[in-house]
C-alpha positions in Angstrom: 12.5 -14.5 -36.0 8.9 -15.4 -35.1 8.1 -15.3 -31.4 5.6 -17.3 -29.4 2.6 -16.0 -27.5 4.9 -15.8 -24.5 7.4 -13.7 -26.4 10.0 -16.4 -26.7 11.9 -16.9 -30.0 12.2 -20.3 -31.6 15.9 -20.4 -30.8 15.3 -19.7 -27.2 12.8 -22.5 -26.9 15.2 -24.9 -28.7 17.9 -23.9 -26.2 15.5 -24.5 -23.3 14.6 -27.9 -24.6 18.3 -28.8 -24.9 18.9 -27.6 -21.3 15.9 -29.4 -19.9 16.9 -32.6 -21.7 20.4 -32.5 -20.2 18.9 -31.8 -16.8 16.5 -34.8 -17.1 19.3 -37.1 -18.1 21.5 -36.1 -15.2 18.6 -36.4 -12.7 17.9 -39.9 -13.9 21.5 -40.9 -13.2 21.5 -39.4 -9.7 17.9 -39.5 -8.5 16.5 -42.7 -9.9 12.7 -42.7 -9.9 12.2 -39.8 -7.5 9.3 -37.3 -8.0 11.9 -34.7 -9.0 12.8 -36.9 -12.1 9.1 -37.3 -13.0 8.6 -33.5 -12.8 11.6 -32.9 -15.0 10.3 -35.4 -17.5 6.9 -33.8 -17.6 8.4 -30.3 -18.1 10.6 -31.7 -21.0 7.5 -33.1 -22.7 5.7 -29.7 -22.5 8.7 -27.9 -23.9 8.9 -30.3 -26.8 5.2 -29.8 -27.6 5.5 -26.0 -27.5 8.6 -26.2 -29.8 6.6 -28.3 -32.3 3.8 -25.8 -32.3 6.2 -22.9 -32.9 7.9 -24.8 -35.7 4.6 -25.4 -37.4 3.6 -21.8 -37.1 7.0 -20.6 -38.4 6.5 -22.7 -41.5 3.2 -21.1 -42.4 0.8 -23.2 -40.3 -1.2 -25.9 -41.9 -0.2 -26.7 -45.5 -0.4 -29.7 -47.7 1.6 -32.4 -46.1 4.5 -33.9 -48.0 4.3 -37.7 -47.8 6.6 -38.9 -45.0 8.5 -42.1 -45.2 7.2 -44.7 -42.8 9.6 -45.8 -40.1 9.6 -49.6 -40.2 10.5 -50.7 -36.7 9.0 -52.6 -33.8 7.7 -50.6 -30.8 10.3 -49.7 -28.2 11.1 -52.8 -26.0 9.7 -55.3 -28.4 11.4 -57.7 -31.0 10.6 -59.7 -34.0 11.9 -63.3 -33.9 12.8 -64.9 -37.2 12.5 -68.6 -37.9 15.9 -69.6 -36.5 15.4 -67.7 -33.3 11.9 -69.0 -33.0 13.1 -72.6 -33.3 15.4 -71.8 -30.3 12.6 -70.2 -28.4 10.2 -73.1 -29.1 12.9 -75.5 -27.9 13.1 -73.7 -24.6 9.4 -73.6 -24.3 9.0 -77.3 -25.0 11.4 -78.2 -22.2 9.7 -75.9 -19.8 6.2 -77.3 -20.6 7.5 -80.9 -20.4 8.8 -80.3 -16.9 5.6 -78.6 -15.9 3.6 -81.6 -16.9 6.2 -84.0 -15.4 5.5 -82.3 -12.1 1.8 -82.8 -12.4 0.7 -79.4 -13.6 -2.4 -78.5 -15.6 -2.5 -75.6 -18.1 -4.3 -72.4 -17.7 -4.8 -69.4 -20.0 -5.9 -65.9 -19.0 -6.4 -62.7 -21.1 -3.4 -60.4 -21.8 -5.4 -57.5 -20.4 -7.4 -57.2 -17.2 -9.7 -54.7 -15.5 -7.3 -52.1 -14.2 -8.6 -52.4 -10.6 -7.6 -56.1 -10.6 -3.9 -55.1 -11.2 -3.5 -52.0 -9.1 -2.4 -52.2 -5.5 -0.5 -55.5 -6.0 3.0 -54.5 -7.2 4.3 -51.9 -4.8 6.6 -49.3 -6.4 6.5 -51.3 -9.7 2.8 -50.3 -10.1 4.0 -47.4 -12.3 5.2 -49.9 -14.9 1.7 -51.1 -15.7 0.6 -50.4 -19.3 -2.7 -48.5 -18.9 -5.2 -49.0 -21.8 -7.5 -46.2 -20.5 -11.2 -46.5 -21.3 -12.0 -49.4 -23.6 -15.8 -49.6 -24.2 -16.7 -48.5 -20.7 -14.0 -50.5 -18.9 -10.8 -49.2 -17.4 -8.3 -51.8 -18.6 -4.5 -52.5 -18.4 -2.1 -55.0 -19.9 -1.2 -57.8 -17.4 2.1 -57.2 -15.6 2.5 -60.9 -14.7 0.6 -64.2 -14.5 0.3 -64.3 -10.7 -2.4 -61.7 -10.2 -4.5 -63.0 -13.1 -4.2 -66.5 -11.6 -5.3 -65.3 -8.2 -8.3 -63.5 -9.8 -9.2 -66.7 -11.7 -9.0 -68.8 -8.5 -11.2 -66.3 -6.7 -13.7 -66.3 -9.5 -13.7 -70.1 -9.6 -14.6 -70.4 -6.0 -11.8 -72.9 -5.5 -11.1 -71.8 -1.9 -10.2 -75.3 -0.7 -9.0 -76.6 -4.0 -5.5 -78.3 -4.2 -4.1 -77.8 -7.6 -1.0 -77.3 -9.7 -1.5 -74.8 -12.5 0.9 -73.5 -15.2 0.6 -70.8 -17.8 3.0 -69.6 -20.6 2.3 -66.3 -22.3 3.3 -62.7 -22.8 3.2 -60.0 -20.1 3.9 -56.3 -20.4 5.9 -53.7 -18.4 6.4 -50.0 -19.2 10.1 -50.3 -18.2 13.3 -48.9 -19.8 14.2 -51.9 -22.0 17.6 -53.4 -22.8 16.6 -56.0 -25.5 20.1 -57.5 -25.7 19.8 -58.7 -22.1 16.2 -60.0 -22.6 14.8 -57.0 -20.6 11.7 -56.1 -22.7 8.4 -54.3 -22.5 6.7 -57.3 -24.1 8.1 -60.6 -23.0 7.1 -64.2 -22.3 6.9 -65.7 -18.8 6.2 -69.3 -17.8 4.5 -69.7 -14.5 4.0 -72.8 -12.3 1.8 -72.4 -9.1 0.6 -74.7 -6.4 -2.6 -73.6 -4.8 -4.3 -75.1 -1.7 -3.8 -75.9 2.0 -0.9 -78.4 2.1 1.5 -79.3 4.9 4.1 -76.6 5.6 6.9 -76.1 3.1 6.2 -79.2 1.0 4.9 -77.4 -2.1 7.6 -74.7 -1.6 10.3 -77.4 -1.9 8.5 -78.9 -4.9 8.7 -75.5 -6.7 12.4 -75.1 -6.0 13.1 -78.6 -7.3 11.1 -77.8 -10.4 13.2 -74.7 -11.0 16.5 -76.6 -10.7 15.2 -79.3 -13.1 14.2 -76.8 -15.8 17.4 -74.8 -15.6 19.6 -77.9 -15.6 17.9 -79.1 -18.8 18.0 -75.7 -20.5 21.8 -75.6 -20.3 22.0 -72.0 -19.1 25.3 -72.6 -17.4 26.0 -72.5 -13.7 23.0 -71.1 -11.8 22.2 -70.4 -8.1 18.8 -70.3 -6.4 18.8 -67.4 -3.9 16.4 -68.0 -1.0 15.0 -65.8 1.7 11.8 -65.5 3.8 9.5 -62.5 4.0 8.7 -63.3 7.7 12.5 -63.2 8.5 12.9 -59.9 6.6 9.9 -58.3 8.3 11.3 -59.5 11.7 14.7 -58.0 10.9 13.1 -54.7 9.9 11.0 -54.6 13.1 14.0 -55.5 15.3 16.1 -52.8 13.6 13.3 -50.2 14.2 11.8 -49.7 10.7 8.3 -48.1 11.1 5.5 -50.4 10.0 4.4 -48.1 7.2 7.9 -48.1 5.7 8.6 -51.9 5.7 7.4 -52.6 2.2 9.3 -49.6 0.7 12.5 -50.4 2.6 12.2 -54.0 1.5 12.0 -52.8 -2.1 15.2 -50.8 -1.6 17.0 -53.8 -0.1 16.1 -55.9 -3.1 18.3 -53.7 -5.3 21.5 -55.0 -3.6 22.1 -57.4 -6.5 22.8 -54.5 -8.8 23.7 -51.5 -6.5 26.3 -51.2 -3.8 25.2 -50.8 -0.2 26.1 -47.1 -0.2 23.5 -46.5 -2.9 20.8 -48.6 -1.2 21.4 -46.9 2.1 21.1 -43.5 0.4 17.7 -44.5 -1.1 16.5 -45.7 2.3 17.6 -42.6 4.2 17.4 -39.7 1.7 14.5 -40.8 -0.5 12.4 -42.8 2.0 13.2 -41.0 5.2 14.7 -43.9 7.3 16.9 -43.1 10.2 20.6 -43.7 9.1 21.2 -45.7 12.4 18.3 -48.0 11.5 19.7 -48.4 8.0 23.1 -49.4 9.4 21.5 -52.1 11.6 19.7 -53.5 8.5 23.1 -53.5 6.7 24.6 -55.8 9.3 21.9 -58.4 8.6 21.5 -58.2 4.8 25.2 -58.8 4.2 24.8 -62.5 5.2 24.5 -65.3 2.8 25.3 -69.0 2.9 23.5 -72.3 3.3 21.5 -74.1 6.1 24.3 -73.1 8.5 23.2 -69.5 8.3 20.0 -70.6 10.2 22.2 -71.4 13.2 23.6 -67.9 13.1 20.1 -66.4 13.1 19.0 -68.7 15.9 21.8 -67.5 18.0 20.6 -63.9 17.6 18.5 -63.4 20.8 16.7 -60.1 19.8 15.8 -61.6 16.4 14.5 -64.9 17.9 12.4 -62.8 20.3 10.5 -61.5 17.3 7.5 -63.7 16.4 7.7 -63.0 12.6 11.4 -63.9 12.4 10.9 -66.9 14.7 8.2 -68.3 12.4 10.2 -67.7 9.3 13.3 -69.3 10.6 11.3 -72.4 11.7 9.8 -72.7 8.2 13.3 -72.3 6.5 14.6 -75.1 8.8 11.9 -77.4 7.6 12.4 -76.3 4.0 16.1 -77.2 4.0 15.3 -80.7 5.3 13.0 -81.3 2.3 15.5 -79.7 -0.2 18.1 -82.2 1.0 15.8 -85.0 -0.1 15.4 -83.4 -3.5 19.2 -83.3 -3.7 19.4 -79.6 -4.7 21.2 -78.1 -1.7 24.3 -77.5 -3.9 22.2 -75.1 -6.0 21.0 -72.9 -3.1 22.2 -69.7 -1.4 20.3 -68.4 1.7 20.7 -64.7 0.9 19.5 -62.2 3.4 19.7 -59.4 0.8 17.0 -61.0 -1.3 13.7 -59.1 -0.7 11.5 -59.3 -3.9 9.8 -55.9 -4.3 6.3 -57.1 -5.0 3.8 -56.5 -2.2 1.9 -59.8 -2.4 4.7 -62.2 -1.1 4.1 -63.5 2.4 6.6 -66.3 3.0 9.5 -68.0 1.2 10.9 -66.0 -1.7 13.5 -67.0 -4.3 15.2 -66.1 -7.6 17.5 -67.9 -9.9 20.6 -66.1 -11.1 23.5 -66.8 -13.4 26.8 -65.0 -13.9 25.2 -62.7 -16.4 22.4 -61.7 -14.0 24.4 -58.9 -12.4 25.4 -55.8 -14.3 28.8 -56.2 -16.0 30.3 -53.3 -14.1 29.0 -54.4 -10.8 31.8 -55.8 -8.6 29.7 -57.8 -6.2 29.1 -61.2 -7.8 25.7 -62.7 -7.0 27.2 -66.2 -7.0 30.2 -65.3 -4.7 30.6 -67.3 -1.5 29.5 -65.7 1.8 33.1 -64.9 2.8 33.6 -62.6 -0.2 30.4 -60.7 0.1 31.0 -57.0 0.8 27.9 -54.8 1.3 30.0 -51.7 0.7 31.4 -52.8 -2.6 31.3 -50.2 -5.2 30.6 -50.7 -8.9 33.7 -51.2 -11.1 34.2 -48.4 -13.7 31.6 -48.5 -16.4 32.7 -49.9 -19.7 33.5 -47.3 -22.3 30.6 -46.6 -24.7 31.1 -47.6 -28.3 31.6 -44.4 -30.2 30.2 -46.0 -33.3 26.9 -46.7 -31.5 24.0 -45.5 -33.5 22.6 -42.2 -32.3 19.2 -42.5 -30.5 16.2 -40.6 -31.8 14.9 -37.6 -29.9 12.0 -39.7 -28.5 14.5 -42.3 -27.1 16.9 -39.8 -25.4 14.8 -39.4 -22.3 15.0 -43.1 -21.6 18.5 -44.0 -22.6 20.0 -47.0 -20.8 23.7 -47.8 -20.6 23.9 -51.5 -21.5 27.2 -51.8 -19.7 25.4 -51.1 -16.4 22.6 -53.6 -17.0 22.6 -57.4 -16.4 20.2 -60.1 -17.6 18.7 -60.1 -14.2 17.1 -63.1 -12.4 15.9 -65.7 -14.9 13.3 -67.1 -12.6 11.7 -65.8 -9.4 8.8 -66.3 -7.2 7.6 -67.2 -3.7 4.6 -67.8 -1.4 1.6 -65.5 -1.6 -1.1 -66.7 0.9 -3.3 -63.6 0.9 -3.7 -62.6 -2.7 -6.7 -64.8 -3.6 -8.3 -63.7 -0.3 -7.9 -60.0 -1.4 -10.0 -60.7 -4.4 -12.7 -62.8 -2.6 -12.9 -60.1 0.1 -13.2 -57.3 -2.5 -16.0 -59.2 -4.2 -17.9 -60.3 -1.1 -20.9 -58.5 0.3 -20.2 -56.3 3.4 -20.0 -58.4 6.5 -19.7 -61.6 4.6 -16.7 -63.9 5.4 -14.2 -64.0 2.5 -12.0 -67.1 2.7 -8.5 -67.1 1.1 -6.3 -69.7 -0.6 -2.6 -70.3 0.2 -0.4 -70.3 -3.0 3.2 -70.6 -3.9 4.7 -70.3 -7.4 7.5 -69.3 -9.8 7.8 -67.2 -12.9 10.4 -68.1 -15.5 11.7 -65.3 -17.8 11.7 -67.0 -21.2 13.2 -64.1 -23.1 16.0 -63.7 -20.5 16.8 -67.4 -20.9 16.7 -67.0 -24.7 19.3 -64.1 -24.3 21.6 -66.6 -22.5 21.0 -69.6 -24.8 20.9 -68.0 -28.3 24.4 -66.6 -28.5 26.0 -70.1 -28.4 23.1 -71.9 -30.1 24.9 -72.6 -33.4 28.3 -73.2 -31.9 26.8 -76.0 -29.7 25.6 -77.8 -32.8 21.9 -77.0 -32.4 19.7 -77.0 -35.5 17.4 -74.3 -36.8 14.5 -76.2 -38.3 12.5 -79.4 -37.7 12.6 -80.8 -41.3 14.2 -84.2 -41.3 13.9 -85.4 -45.0 14.1 -83.6 -48.3 12.7 -85.4 -51.4 14.6 -84.9 -54.6 14.3 -86.0 -58.2 17.1 -86.9 -60.5 16.2 -86.5 -64.2 12.8 -85.3 -65.5 11.4 -83.6 -62.4 9.0 -86.4 -61.4 6.8 -83.9 -59.6 3.8 -86.2 -59.0 6.1 -89.0 -57.8 7.9 -86.6 -55.5 4.6 -85.3 -54.0 3.4 -88.9 -53.5 6.6 -89.8 -51.6 6.4 -86.6 -49.5 2.9 -87.6 -48.5 3.9 -91.1 -47.5 6.7 -89.8 -45.3 4.6 -87.1 -43.7 1.9 -89.7 -42.9 4.6 -91.9 -41.4 5.5 -89.0 -39.0 8.7 -87.8 -40.9 8.8 -84.0 -41.3 9.5 -83.7 -45.0 9.9 -81.0 -47.7 10.6 -80.7 -51.4 11.3 -78.0 -54.0 8.3 -76.2 -55.6 9.5 -76.5 -59.2 8.3 -78.9 -61.8 11.7 -79.8 -63.2 14.4 -78.6 -60.7 18.1 -79.3 -61.1 19.4 -81.9 -58.6 22.2 -79.5 -57.4 19.5 -76.8 -56.6 17.6 -79.4 -54.6 20.6 -80.4 -52.6 21.3 -76.7 -51.9 17.7 -76.2 -50.6 18.1 -79.2 -48.3 21.4 -78.0 -47.1 20.0 -74.6 -46.2 17.4 -76.3 -44.0 20.1 -78.6 -42.5 18.1 -81.7 -43.5 19.9 -84.9 -42.4 18.3 -87.2 -45.0 18.3 -86.4 -48.8 15.9 -88.9 -50.4 16.4 -89.2 -54.2 14.2 -90.8 -56.8 14.6 -91.4 -60.5 12.5 -93.2 -63.0 14.1 -96.6 -62.2 13.6 -96.1 -58.5 9.9 -95.2 -59.0 9.4 -98.3 -61.1 11.1 -100.7 -58.6 9.7 -99.2 -55.4 13.1 -98.0 -54.2 14.7 -94.7 -53.0 18.3 -93.7 -52.6 19.0 -92.0 -49.2 22.1 -89.9 -48.7 22.8 -88.9 -45.0 24.0 -85.4 -44.7 26.2 -84.4 -41.7 27.6 -81.2 -40.3 30.5 -80.3 -38.0 31.6 -77.3 -36.1 34.5 -75.5 -37.8 35.8 -72.2 -36.2 32.5 -72.0 -34.2 30.3 -72.4 -37.2 28.2 -75.3 -38.5 29.8 -76.6 -41.8 28.5 -79.4 -43.9 30.8 -82.4 -44.3 31.4 -83.1 -47.9 31.2 -86.7 -48.9 31.7 -88.7 -52.1 29.3 -91.4 -50.9 26.4 -92.0 -53.3 23.9 -93.0 -50.6 22.2 -96.3 -49.8 19.2 -97.9 -51.5 16.1 -98.5 -49.4 12.7 -99.9 -50.3 9.8 -97.5 -50.2 7.9 -99.8 -47.8 10.8 -99.8 -45.3 11.8 -96.1 -45.7 9.9 -94.6 -42.7 11.1 -97.2 -40.3 14.6 -97.1 -41.7 14.7 -93.4 -40.8 13.2 -93.9 -37.4 15.8 -96.5 -36.5 18.7 -94.0 -37.2 20.4 -92.3 -34.2 19.7 -88.8 -35.6 15.9 -89.5 -35.5 16.0 -90.7 -31.9 18.0 -87.7 -30.8 15.9 -85.2 -32.8 14.0 -84.0 -29.8 17.2 -82.7 -28.1 17.4 -79.9 -30.8 20.9 -81.0 -31.7 22.0 -81.3 -35.3 25.6 -82.2 -34.3 25.9 -84.8 -31.5 
């Protein structure tokens, strides 16, 4: 057997690759994102490259390549969306945009890539998830991680330091994360952001954002949801009172934020073993972060003398008290949970923080329910046994093995999240200002809505709820000799009247084939013409209806021949029908 330059045989290197792969998989399960895991991953990559070189040499080096079959697949962590799914996605987006404009927002659009220096230093430990584009024409670029940092950069560039504005943006963002596409956790995904910038009276814009989130999620029919609230100033005060060193506050905050998917024992291990926190300090933190409830929790915190002696905690508690007063006026208190374990790992948050969760947000095997009442919260709760893996599951490729994710251990995650970030714009203005020049900032608060995560919740029951898959409302058909020109003329009239209309692209189609085409598109109005109808200025309209049978949409068969309507009255006749008036809801079956 051929040996490498180092004297190793091909079999030996293959065995070393297998052993290193097993080690890396085990380390990922036990060590998370520690440097030890990164080192193991790097070594595995080097071994695989060496193995490929040895295999090439063993086969005689460079020779005429045999044509390889192209692997037709989307890149890891991305998806194609067919027409039916896109109709559902567009339905979600229309509702979100409508609420954004109802709340007085104006649209913004920023590039999907930014100068790398704009993005770095803003996301804490998540910075490693930024997609680096390297050198592109002399500029170090990266794909945007979210909409918030690009918005802050735009505000700083616009010089709008005292501007009061409501801005929204919908578009794709990119994260080099381990994806679970079935849960809407992607590497390329859509976010919808709504932000309020400017100096306003305390907590009024914050309450407005929370009201907006509740309005959107109620209209999207995602099921029961809860808005978890906390305040960075309260958290920072807790960390200071408990004895967390100043330079560890952000990293400890990031660890606490994992309590929605990991038991306290795991979070404590990360704080102490990986981040060097004194175990006694961690235990003090644990006593605070187990609390959750409503406005009454503020009374508990106000009774805590050491905490109230801390200026940061005192300021945060005062702001939360004001916020709950405003949220009562918005009538959304029943949707809220004041959750002390919510931390939000991003570095730029300075005040109120929040995230929206549903039952599917937590990992299926995680025992602690994010929606559970305060009395049932147990910070020491351990995960339930993992669901058994499907033995028939398709084997992953060699490239995928080093990033395998157990879907039974992953939830959809929060479907909307955000908070106040008063210093981010100022960071940009300061970085761009001349030395010694004053660089003013701009207070901001906003929310990011995970459109793909919402789609992952809505799509599975889309058809069973009677939702349609296409916009087409009328299908023009001909009985008899085709009447192509006459069909086209009628289609044009309907389209000009605002009725979304289609027809069969055949000169002389059979009537049954035309009905089949209309049925595939779930078109509610079949409009039929013959030579007599064309001569008399009439059409025959047959209304088509569907029902849910065994969870599936099924067309209701009818012996009715339809009703005769004049051409001149046809558009208004359709618009007067209930199905037309309810079309914007996306429902095919009322």
